[in-house]
N, C-alpha and C positions, 0 to 999 in steps of 0.2 A: 812688284813690277806690274805696270799697267799694260794690258794686252788690248790693242785696238782690233776689233773684229772687222775684217775686210771681206766684203762680198764681191766676188770677181765679176759677176754679171747680175746687176740689180734688177734687170728686167725679168729674171726668172722668178724671183720671190722678193718679198718685202719683210724686213725684220722690224717689228714694232720697237719703240724705245725700250719697253720693258723686256722684250726678248733679247735685245742687245745687252742689257744689264744682266739678264740671267746667264747668257753665254760668258760674259766677262767674269761673273762670279764663279761659275763652274770652273773656268780656266784657272782663275786665281787660287781657288781652293785646292785643285789637284796639283798645280804648279808648286805649291809650298813644299810638297814631298817629292814630286817627280815631274820635271819640266817636259820630258819626252812623252809621258802619259798624258799630260795636259794638251800637248800639241796633237797627239793622236785622237784624243776625245773630241777636241774642237773640229778636227778634220772630219771625223765620222758624223758629227752633228750637222755640219755644213753640207756634207755630201747627202745626208738624208733630206735636208731642205731642198736640194736640187732634185732628188728623186720625187719629192712631192709635186714638183712643177710638171713632171711628166705623168704622174699618177695621183692627181689630187683627191681621188675618191677612195684611196686605199685605207685612209684612217677611219676610225669609228667615232660616231657621236657617243658621248657619255653623259646622258641626261641624269644619271645617278650622281654625277659630280658637279654639273653645272647646267642651268637652263640655256646658256649661250649656244648659238648655233656654230659650235667649233668642233673640229675633229681632233682625235688623238692618234699619234703614231709613236710607237715604242721604238726607241733607238738603243742599241745594246740591250741589256735587260734593265737599264738603269735610269734612262731619261725619256720623258714624253715631250715630243714636239706637239704643241697645241696650236692649231691653225684654222684659218677660214679662207674661203674663196677658191677660185680655180684659175683665174687669169687676171692678175697674178695671184699666187698664193701669198697670204699674209701670215707669217709666223707670229702668233700673239704672245706666247710664252714658251719657255723651255724649262721644265721642272723635273726635279728628281722624282722618281717613282715612289720613293718612300716618304715624300712630303704629304702634308694635308692639302691635297690639290683643291678640294672643294673650297677650303678657306682661302687659299691663295687666289682663286679665281673669283671669289665673292665680290671683290672690289673692281672687277673689270667692267 
């Protein structure tokens, strides 16, 4: 089942095309086993995106993972929101914490 990511207020933050793909992939992966858990996870991730619009500096730069000027914010203990900017915040990627994040970001 394809899940369309709906941003209720696009002025708050921007999802890059890759971040949209990341969210859709996370949703699809979890939904294979538990649709309710997939919905809850997506809600938590999108709520965290909104949190970043009010507090864009809460994330940390991780120059050990990428030279890009992006910040990392851990959601649950499982996913990183990788973002830049302040007004608006742009969500660049949404990656599982157990992934090879440096390799995933190397092509950005």
